[in-house]
MARLO-116894 format. One record per residue: residue number from 1; x, y, z of N, C-alpha, C in turn. Coordinates in Angstrom, 2 decimals. Example, Ala and Ser with C-alpha at 12.3 -4.5 7.8 and 13.67 -1.06 7.14 Angstrom:
% residues 2
   i  n_east n_north    n_up ca_east ca_north   ca_up  c_east c_north    c_up
   1   13.19   -5.69    7.80   12.30    -4.50    7.80   13.20   -3.30    7.80
   2   12.85   -2.25    7.08   13.67    -1.06    7.14   12.90    0.03    7.87
***
This chain:
% residues 79
   i  n_east n_north    n_up ca_east ca_north   ca_up  c_east c_north    c_up
   1  -77.86  105.46   -4.88  -77.17   105.26   -3.79  -77.69  106.69   -2.87
   2  -78.11  106.24   -1.96  -78.86   107.30   -0.69  -77.58  108.04   -0.30
   3  -78.18  109.11    0.29  -77.77   110.41    0.94  -76.91  109.58    1.92
   4  -77.02  108.60    2.91  -76.88   108.05    3.85  -75.43  107.38    3.31
   5  -75.89  106.52    2.56  -74.49   106.29    1.78  -72.83  107.10    1.60
   6  -73.80  108.22    0.63  -72.46   109.30    0.39  -72.01  109.98    1.59
   7  -72.99  110.26    2.44  -72.25   110.66    3.40  -71.40  110.57    4.16
   8  -71.55  108.99    4.55  -70.11   107.86    4.78  -69.04  107.76    3.89
   9  -69.13  108.02    2.59  -68.03   108.00    2.29  -67.00  109.60    2.19
  10  -68.41  110.70    2.08  -67.63   112.17    2.42  -66.66  111.96    4.04
  11  -67.20  111.09    4.94  -66.81   111.24    6.10  -65.50  110.43    6.16
  12  -65.54  109.16    5.27  -64.38   108.49    5.04  -63.21  108.83    4.75
  13  -63.37  109.78    3.77  -62.70   110.58    3.04  -62.02  112.00    3.98
  14  -62.69  112.46    4.60  -62.67   113.95    5.55  -62.73  114.59    4.24
  15  -63.72  114.81    3.33  -63.73   115.62    2.18  -65.00  116.74    3.09
  16  -64.25  118.00    3.01  -65.11   119.14    3.62  -66.09  119.44    2.67
  17  -67.48  118.92    2.66  -68.38   119.14    1.27  -69.51  118.28    2.39
  18  -70.80  118.82    1.34  -71.99   117.87    2.34  -72.50  117.14    1.07
  19  -73.82  116.48    1.17  -74.00   115.57    0.06  -75.16  116.59   -0.92
  20  -75.48  117.70   -0.11  -76.41   118.75   -1.24  -75.13  119.21   -1.65
  21  -73.98  119.47   -1.06  -73.05   120.28   -2.28  -72.91  119.42   -3.33
  22  -72.98  118.15   -3.37  -72.64   117.40   -4.50  -73.69  117.56   -5.40
  23  -74.91  117.41   -4.87  -76.61   117.42   -5.94  -76.56  119.17   -6.47
  24  -75.74  120.02   -5.56  -76.03   121.23   -6.05  -74.81  121.34   -7.31
  25  -73.83  121.03   -6.96  -72.86   121.30   -8.14  -73.16  120.07   -9.26
  26  -74.55  118.74   -9.56  -74.95   118.98  -10.60  -75.66  119.37  -10.97
  27  -77.00  119.65  -10.22  -77.56   120.35  -11.24  -77.08  121.82  -11.73
  28  -76.18  122.20  -11.21  -75.66   123.82  -11.68  -74.91  123.30  -13.35
  29  -74.25  122.18  -12.96  -73.58   121.11  -14.32  -74.45  121.59  -15.73
  30  -75.51  120.72  -14.67  -76.86   120.26  -16.04  -76.95  121.78  -16.76
  31  -77.19  122.75  -15.66  -77.74   124.25  -16.74  -76.83  124.82  -17.53
  32  -75.64  124.97  -16.50  -74.52   125.50  -17.36  -74.00  124.66  -18.55
  33  -73.78  123.41  -18.11  -72.70   122.70  -19.24  -73.49  122.04  -20.63
  34  -75.23  121.69  -20.15  -75.74   120.79  -21.14  -76.67  121.23  -21.47
  35  -77.50  120.63  -22.70  -78.46   121.41  -22.85  -79.75  120.40  -22.65
  36  -79.83  119.66  -21.29  -80.88   118.66  -20.81  -81.97  119.19  -20.09
  37  -82.76  118.87  -20.71  -84.49   119.49  -20.04  -84.24  119.55  -18.85
  38  -85.14  120.36  -18.30  -85.34   120.63  -16.70  -85.70  119.08  -16.24
  39  -86.77  118.66  -16.70  -86.94   117.56  -16.20  -86.42  116.24  -16.09
  40  -85.14  116.30  -17.13  -84.48   115.35  -16.82  -83.48  115.23  -15.90
  41  -83.03  116.90  -15.42  -82.36   116.89  -14.46  -82.90  116.76  -12.76
  42  -84.21  117.04  -12.90  -84.74   116.88  -11.94  -85.19  115.28  -11.45
  43  -85.35  114.88  -12.27  -85.45   113.43  -12.43  -84.45  112.09  -11.83
  44  -83.14  113.13  -12.50  -82.02   112.33  -11.68  -81.63  112.57  -10.64
  45  -82.01  113.54   -9.93  -82.03   113.60   -8.58  -82.70  113.34   -7.72
  46  -84.07  113.32   -8.11  -84.96   112.22   -7.59  -85.93  113.14   -7.41
  47  -86.36  113.82   -8.15  -87.21   115.20   -7.55  -88.35  114.88   -8.28
  48  -89.60  115.24   -7.95  -90.73   115.24   -8.14  -91.06  116.83   -9.15
  49  -91.74  116.01  -10.36  -91.84   117.62  -11.26  -93.53  117.61  -11.20
  50  -93.49  118.63  -11.21  -94.84   119.29  -11.29  -95.96  118.85  -10.07
  51  -97.14  118.94  -10.77  -98.25   118.76   -9.29  -99.01  117.84   -9.72
  52  -99.73  117.36   -8.78 -100.62   115.92   -9.24 -101.58  115.72  -10.19
  53 -101.66  116.81  -10.84 -102.08   116.58  -12.20 -101.91  116.64  -13.27
  54 -100.17  117.23  -13.48  -98.98   116.64  -14.20  -98.74  115.46  -14.31
  55  -98.65  114.89  -13.15  -97.82   113.93  -12.91  -99.00  112.42  -12.95
  56 -100.46  112.92  -13.20 -101.18   111.74  -13.53 -101.01  111.84  -14.86
  57 -100.36  112.33  -15.81 -100.17   112.60  -17.10  -98.54  112.27  -17.69
  58  -97.80  112.34  -16.73  -96.38   112.21  -17.22  -95.91  110.52  -16.99
  59  -96.21  109.99  -18.01  -95.95   108.24  -17.00  -94.45  107.94  -17.40
  60  -93.54  108.56  -18.18  -92.10   108.45  -17.93  -91.10  108.25  -16.73
  61  -90.01  107.72  -16.58  -89.42   108.28  -15.93  -87.75  108.43  -16.41
  62  -87.59  108.85  -17.83  -86.87   109.34  -18.10  -86.03  108.79  -18.04
  63  -85.95  107.43  -18.40  -84.53   106.33  -17.62  -83.88  106.66  -18.56
  64  -83.78  106.21  -20.31  -82.62   106.35  -21.04  -82.24  108.10  -20.89
  65  -82.52  108.85  -20.87  -81.80   110.28  -21.15  -81.27  110.47  -19.98
  66  -81.88  109.87  -18.42  -81.08   109.70  -17.39  -79.66  109.30  -17.62
  67  -79.73  108.11  -18.08  -78.82   107.37  -18.33  -77.96  108.03  -19.13
  68  -78.06  108.34  -19.91  -76.97   109.59  -20.78  -76.36  110.82  -19.73
  69  -76.73  111.38  -19.25  -77.04   112.33  -18.59  -75.97  111.97  -17.50
  70  -76.13  110.80  -16.83  -75.16   110.45  -15.60  -73.92  109.73  -16.14
  71  -73.89  109.38  -17.72  -72.54   108.98  -18.10  -71.91  110.79  -18.57
  72  -72.59  111.30  -19.12  -71.90   112.63  -19.64  -71.33  113.12  -17.94
  73  -72.14  113.03  -16.56  -71.81   113.31  -15.41  -70.29  113.22  -15.15
  74  -70.17  111.55  -15.39  -69.08   110.84  -15.21  -67.82  111.25  -15.89
  75  -68.12  111.00  -17.06  -67.17   112.14  -17.99  -66.91  113.12  -17.48
  76  -67.45  113.88  -17.18  -67.06   115.16  -16.34  -66.18  115.35  -15.64
  77  -66.49  114.33  -14.29  -65.63   114.48  -13.02  -64.47  113.61  -13.08
  78  -64.97  112.71  -13.71  -63.57   111.85  -13.94  -63.04  111.55  -15.35
  79  -62.29  112.84  -15.94  -61.96   112.49  -17.83  -61.08  111.34  -17.53
***
C-alpha cells in the first residue's frame, strides 16, 4: 500500500496520526515485541539495508519472513 493510499484512509476516518506514525509504531513493535531480525523489519518497511557492496551479495527479498511478520502484526493490531 502506498503512503498516499494510507494518508487518504487517515483523512477519510479523520484520524489524528500520520503515515510515518504507523510506520514508526510498526518498527517499534518489531524491536520490542518480536525476535524479528533487523533486516526483515527494514525490508517490511521497504527500506534499503546496507550499502551497494552488501546489496550486491544479498539477493533475497525475505518474502516468507516478511509474510510471517505481517501476519503477526495483523494479529497484534486486530486480535
